[in-house]
C-alpha positions in Angstrom: -7.5 -24.7 25.6 -9.0 -21.1 25.4 -8.5 -20.9 21.1 -9.9 -24.7 21.1 -12.9 -23.2 23.0 -13.1 -20.0 20.8 -12.9 -22.7 17.5 -15.8 -24.7 18.8 -18.3 -21.4 19.3 -16.9 -20.0 16.2 -17.4 -23.2 14.2 -21.3 -23.2 16.2 -22.0 -19.4 14.7 -19.9 -20.2 10.9 -20.2 -23.5 10.1 -18.2 -24.7 7.3 -16.9 -21.1 6.9 -14.6 -21.9 9.7 -11.8 -23.2 7.9 -9.1 -25.2 9.7 -7.4 -27.0 6.3 -3.8 -26.3 5.7 -3.7 -24.8 2.7 -6.3 -22.5 4.2 -3.7 -21.8 6.8 -0.6 -21.6 5.0 -2.0 -19.1 2.4 -3.5 -16.7 5.7 0.3 -16.7 6.7 2.4 -16.3 3.9 4.1 -13.5 3.1 5.0 -11.8 -0.4 8.6 -10.7 0.9 10.8 -12.2 3.6 8.6 -12.7 6.9 8.5 -16.5 7.5 5.3 -18.7 7.2 3.0 -18.0 10.3 -0.1 -19.7 10.0 -3.2 -18.6 11.8 -5.0 -21.5 14.0 -8.3 -20.8 11.7 -9.5 -18.8 9.5 -13.3 -17.4 9.4 -14.9 -16.1 6.3 -17.8 -13.6 7.8 -20.8 -12.6 5.5 -22.3 -9.5 7.6 -21.2 -6.8 9.6 -22.8 -9.2 12.5 -21.2 -12.1 12.2 -18.0 -10.4 12.4 -19.1 -8.6 15.8 -20.1 -12.1 17.1 -16.7 -13.6 15.6 -15.2 -10.3 17.8 -17.0 -11.0 21.0 -16.1 -15.0 21.2 -12.7 -14.6 20.3 -12.4 -11.6 22.8 -14.3 -13.8 25.7 -10.8 -15.8 24.8 -8.4 -14.1 24.9 -7.7 -15.0 20.8 -6.0 -12.6 18.4 -8.4 -11.5 15.6 -6.4 -10.5 12.6 -7.9 -9.2 9.7 -7.5 -10.0 6.1 -8.3 -8.5 2.3 -5.9 -10.0 -0.7 -2.7 -10.5 1.5 -0.4 -7.9 -0.4 0.5 -6.0 2.2 4.6 -6.2 2.4 5.3 -5.3 6.0 3.6 -8.7 8.2 0.4 -6.6 8.7 -1.5 -9.7 8.1 0.2 -12.6 9.4 -1.1 -14.1 12.4 2.8 -14.0 14.6 0.4 -14.5 17.6 -1.6 -17.0 16.4 -5.4 -16.6 16.4 -8.4 -16.2 13.9 -7.8 -14.5 10.2 -10.8 -13.0 9.6 -11.0 -13.3 5.8 -13.8 -10.7 4.2 -13.7 -11.8 0.6 -17.4 -12.8 0.9 -18.3 -8.7 1.9 -17.1 -8.2 -1.0 -20.6 -5.7 -2.1 -21.6 -2.3 -3.4 -24.0 -0.9 -1.0 -24.7 2.1 -2.1 -23.5 4.6 -5.0 -24.5 8.2 -5.6 -23.1 9.3 -8.8 -24.6 13.1 -8.0 -22.6 13.6 -5.2 -19.4 11.2 -6.1 -19.3 9.0 -3.8 -19.9 5.2 -2.8 -20.4 2.8 0.2 -18.2 -0.6 0.1 -17.9 -3.6 1.9 -13.9 -4.4 2.6 -13.5 -7.6 0.5 -14.0 -5.8 -2.8 -11.4 -5.3 -4.6 -10.2 -1.6 -6.2 -10.0 -3.5 -9.8 -13.9 -4.9 -9.2 -14.9 -1.5 -7.5 -13.8 0.2 -11.1 -14.9 -2.5 -13.2 -18.7 -1.6 -11.6 -18.0 2.2 -11.5 -17.1 2.3 -15.8 -20.6 3.1 -16.6 -21.0 6.1 -14.3 -18.3 7.8 -15.4 -16.5 8.1 -12.0 -13.5 5.8 -10.6 -12.0 5.0 -7.6 -8.0 6.7 -8.5 -6.1 5.1 -5.7 -4.3 2.9 -7.2 -1.4 0.6 -5.3 -0.4 -1.3 -7.8 -1.6 -4.8 -6.4 -5.2 -5.7 -7.0 -5.7 -5.0 -3.3 -9.1 -5.3 -1.2 -10.8 -1.8 -0.4 -10.6 -2.3 3.3 -6.8 -3.7 3.2 -5.8 -0.3 1.3 -7.4 1.3 4.1 -6.0 0.1 7.0 -2.7 0.3 5.6 -3.3 4.0 4.6 -2.3 2.9 1.3 -1.8 5.2 -2.0 0.7 4.2 -5.1 1.0 5.7 -8.8 -1.8 8.6 -8.5 -1.3 9.8 -4.9 0.4 12.6 -6.7 -2.6 14.1 -8.4 -5.6 12.8 -6.0 -4.2 11.5 -2.6 -3.7 8.6 -0.5 -6.7 6.8 1.0 -6.3 9.0 4.1 -7.7 11.5 1.4 -10.4 9.4 -0.4 -12.5 7.9 2.8 -15.2 9.9 4.1 -16.4 7.4 6.6 -16.3 3.8 8.0 -18.4 1.2 9.8 -15.9 -0.8 12.7 -16.4 -3.3 14.9 -14.3 -2.6 18.1 -12.5 -5.2 20.1 -15.2 -5.6 22.3 -17.7 -6.2 19.2 -19.3 -3.1 19.6 -20.3 -1.7 15.9 -19.7 2.3 15.5 -19.8 4.5 12.6 -17.2 7.6 11.6 -18.2 10.4 9.3 -20.8 11.1 7.5 -20.8 11.7 3.6 -20.7 15.4 4.0 -17.3 17.2 2.4 -16.0 18.6 5.4 -17.0 18.3 9.1 -15.8 19.9 12.6 -17.2 17.6 14.6 -15.7 15.7 17.1 -12.3 13.6 16.6 -11.6 12.2 13.4 -12.2 9.0 14.4 -12.2 7.7 10.4 -8.4 9.3 10.4 -7.9 7.0 13.2 -9.0 3.5 12.0 -7.0 4.8 8.5 -3.8 3.0 8.5 -4.3 1.3 12.0 -3.9 -1.6 10.5 -6.4 -3.7 12.3 -4.9 -2.7 15.5 -7.9 -1.1 16.9 -10.5 -2.9 15.1 -11.9 -5.0 12.1 -13.6 -2.0 9.0 -16.9 -3.4 7.8 -18.1 -0.9 5.4 -16.3 2.3 3.7 -17.7 5.2 1.9 -15.4 6.7 -0.6 -14.7 9.6 -2.5 -14.9 9.4 -6.5 -13.4 11.3 -8.8 -14.7 11.7 -12.7 -13.2 10.4 -15.2 -10.7 12.0 -17.2 -11.7 13.1 -21.0 -8.2 12.9 -21.7 -5.4 11.0 -20.8 -2.1 10.4 -22.2 0.9 8.5 -20.5 4.8 8.7 -21.5 7.9 7.5 -20.9 11.3 9.4 -21.4 15.2 8.3 -20.8 17.8 10.1 -18.7 21.4 8.9 -18.5 22.0 9.8 -14.9 19.6 9.1 -11.5 20.1 12.8 -10.3 18.6 14.1 -14.0 15.4 12.1 -13.8 14.8 13.0 -10.3 16.1 16.8 -10.7 13.2 16.7 -13.4 10.5 15.6 -10.9 11.6 18.0 -9.1 11.2 20.9 -11.0 7.9 19.5 -12.2 6.5 19.5 -8.8 7.5 22.9 -8.2 6.6 24.1 -11.2 2.8 22.9 -10.3 2.1 20.9 -12.7 -1.0 18.8 -12.1 0.6 14.8 -12.6 -1.3 12.2 -12.8 1.1 9.4 -12.3 4.9 10.1 -12.0 6.9 7.3 -11.4 10.6 6.6 -11.3 13.0 3.6 -12.7 16.7 2.6 -12.4 18.4 1.0 -15.0 18.0 -2.5 -12.8 14.3 -2.1 -12.8 14.3 -1.5 -16.6 16.1 -4.3 -17.3 14.0 -6.4 -15.8 11.1 -5.0 -17.1 12.9 -6.2 -21.1 13.1 -9.9 -19.5 9.9 -10.0 -17.8 7.3 -8.1 -19.9 9.2 -8.3 -23.1 9.8 -4.4 -23.2 12.5 -3.2 -25.2 13.6 -0.2 -22.7 17.1 1.2 -22.7 18.8 0.2 -19.5 19.1 3.2 -18.0 17.0 5.8 -15.5 13.2 6.3 -16.8 10.6 8.3 -15.6 6.9 6.7 -16.4 4.7 9.6 -16.6 0.3 10.3 -17.3 -1.8 13.3 -17.6 -5.0 13.8 -17.1 -7.8 16.9 -18.0 -9.4 18.3 -20.7 -7.8 17.9 -24.5 -6.0 20.9 -24.2 -5.2 20.7 -21.0 -3.5 17.3 -21.4 -2.1 18.9 -24.4 -0.3 21.9 -22.2 0.8 19.8 -19.4 2.5 17.4 -21.7 4.1 20.5 -23.3 5.8 21.9 -20.5 6.8 18.1 -18.9 8.9 18.2 -22.0 10.8 21.1 -21.8 12.1 20.4 -18.2 12.8 17.2 -19.3 14.9 18.7 -22.0 16.2 20.8 -19.7 17.3 17.6 -17.5 18.8 15.6 -20.7 15.6 12.9 -20.9 15.5 11.3 -24.4 13.4 9.3 -25.9 9.8 10.2 -25.4 7.4 7.2 -26.3 3.7 8.4 -26.0 1.3 6.3 -25.0 -2.2 7.5 -26.6 -4.5 4.5 -26.7 -5.9 2.9 -23.5 -4.9 -0.4 -24.5 -0.9 1.1 -24.8 -1.5 2.8 -21.2 -2.4 -0.3 -20.0 0.7 -2.3 -20.9 2.7 0.2 -19.2 1.1 0.2 -16.4 0.6 -3.2 -16.3 4.4 -3.6 -16.7 5.1 -0.6 -13.9 2.7 -2.8 -11.1 4.5 -6.1 -12.3 7.7 -4.7 -10.9 7.9 -6.6 -8.3 7.7 -9.9 -9.9 10.2 -8.7 -12.4 12.8 -7.8 -10.3 12.4 -11.4 -8.7 12.5 -13.1 -11.7 15.8 -11.5 -12.9 17.5 -13.4 -10.0 15.6 -17.0 -9.4 15.5 -18.5 -6.3 15.9 -14.8 -4.8 13.7 -13.5 -1.6 13.5 -9.8 -1.2 13.4 -7.5 1.5 10.8 -4.7 -0.1 11.1 -1.3 1.6 10.0 2.4 1.0 10.9 5.6 2.5 9.1 9.2 1.9 11.0 12.6 1.9 10.4 16.4 1.4 10.6 16.6 -2.5 13.4 19.2 -2.0 15.2 15.7 -0.3 14.4 13.5 -2.6 17.6 13.8 -5.3 20.0 13.1 -2.2 17.9 10.3 -0.8 17.9 8.4 -4.1 21.5 9.3 -4.7 23.0 8.2 -1.5 20.6 4.8 -1.4 21.5 4.0 -5.1 25.4 4.3 -3.8 24.9 2.3 -1.2 23.3 -0.7 -2.8 26.2 -0.2 -5.2 28.7 -0.6 -3.0 27.3 -3.3 -1.2 27.1 -7.7 -2.1 23.3 -7.7 -3.3 21.1 -6.0 -6.2 18.2 -3.7 -5.0 16.6 -1.9 -7.9 14.9 1.7 -7.1 11.7 2.7 -8.1 9.1 4.4 -6.7 6.2 7.3 -6.4 8.7 10.2 -7.1 6.1 13.1 -7.3 5.4 12.8 -3.8 9.2 11.8 -2.4 8.2 8.2 -2.4 10.8 5.4 -3.7 11.3 1.9 -2.8 14.3 -0.5 -3.2 13.3 -4.3 -4.0 16.8 -5.8 -2.4 17.1 -9.0 -3.6 19.2 -11.7 -1.6 19.8 -15.3 -1.8 18.2 -17.5 1.3 20.8 -19.8 1.4 23.4 -16.7 1.9 23.0 -15.1 5.5 25.5 -12.4 4.6 23.2 -11.9 2.2 20.3 -11.5 4.2 22.2 -9.5 6.3 23.6 -6.8 3.8 19.6 -5.9 2.3 18.7 -6.0 6.5 21.6 -3.2 6.8 21.0 -1.7 3.7 17.1 -1.4 4.7 18.2 0.1 8.0 20.4 2.4 6.5 17.6 3.6 4.0 15.8 4.3 7.2 17.7 6.4 9.0 18.6 8.5 5.9 14.9 9.5 5.3 14.6 10.7 8.9 17.9 12.4 9.1 16.3 14.3 5.9 13.1 15.0 7.7 11.2 12.3 5.9 9.3 8.9 7.4 10.5 5.6 7.9 7.5 4.3 5.2 5.4 6.3 2.7 3.3 3.8 2.1 3.8 -0.2 3.1 3.3 0.5 6.4 4.2 -0.8 9.2 3.5 -4.3 10.7 6.6 -5.9 12.6 8.9 -4.7 9.8 8.9 -1.4 10.9 7.9 -1.2 14.2 11.6 -0.8 15.7 11.8 2.5 13.6 8.7 3.9 15.6 10.1 5.6 18.5 12.7 7.4 16.6 10.2 8.7 14.5 7.5 9.8 17.0 9.3 9.9 19.7 6.8 10.6 23.0 4.1 10.5 20.2 4.2 6.4 20.0 3.1 5.9 23.3 0.3 7.9 23.6 -0.5 5.6 20.6 0.1 2.6 22.7 -2.0 4.8 25.4 -5.2 4.6 22.7 -4.5 1.0 21.9 -4.9 -0.4 24.9 -8.6 2.4 25.5 -10.1 0.8 23.2 -8.1 -2.9 23.0 -7.5 -3.8 26.7 -6.7 -7.3 26.0 -4.8 -6.8 23.0 -6.3 -8.8 21.0 -7.1 -6.8 17.8 -3.8 -7.9 15.6 -1.2 -8.0 18.1 2.6 -7.2 18.3 1.7 -4.7 15.3 2.2 -0.8 15.0 2.6 0.2 18.8 5.2 -0.8 21.4 5.4 -4.1 23.5 1.6 -5.0 22.6 
């Protein structure tokens, strides 16, 4: 009865922008990975922050869950309505609100995607550097504290969000942060909401740090006979202080999937995919130093991508890795998991994970943003064979245990959602209880994305 009353009021507020259609509900209940279809009760399409505030106030009156929705590309069930409720889709709130080239910052609504933003910025000589691969919404990227291929040089969303506008669980609208590049005034509320996965409020505006488009960009691919040689080359590169813009690892299985999916002709062995940003001279020096490190570790077959179209093809192939790996086993489903370890432990973590997968009955290509110690496995299983799904779950579990034992984290960038909720206590201990206290203080009714991030919410 409560949800029906909430829907009636929301319909009066939004009219046709409140959808109950089956196709909309299923789209907003789907997962790109292994989580089951869990549609919300309705999908709301607000146009303004004030409408978001009214939506939340109505839902608070009736105890109705509220789940934010950007592009739906999260991997741990963050945007699915496991408790029912209203999915708030920000696709209509996709504008640039202010651009300040001289201050190298921009204010945007949450529904704009990273590709849309960078297209608009192209003529300014600036760009937004965070690149998680998927054409994700900026609001969703902030909510999951996304990073991606360029984080080794430019940082994660945590480093590139200066301030936020947020609608809290009672409908209040607050602003966090300023456009100043530093502040020691009060708690860092911006940092609190970045990565909160919508459990504390809905982000309705973001102020972002921009970077200058580099004078010169060069990318390359190189091959290795062994995983440990490629990873050792990464460790030496980072310890040498070479300012890599991207340094990505793919294993032999991923290279084979690229060949089949994208029509490339990579040798089926481990590879590094790299990119350098800077002046013409700086890029040349970085590439030369990196080449020497690769040679020391037995790397071979350097292929350079100097032209923009060649670089775009290279990184498009990398960004399509998930779909390439899925296509390598038609009909499969996947558990897509990531961990992140200190750079000195990277070789140990990757080698042990590769050996564990090789000894299992399923395949699991390994790839990742190894310049900051973060890597992924796409654990492929036949959904008609419970023993394969169990093997994938066990492999993912051991990856987490391995990361924690090496001083790492259960997720470098995919986030918690429900997929990794059970590991929060092992990583955070009593600090996880503090997170729960913060959740209850800001959302005592537990309507903001319930069941995610904190214990027993």
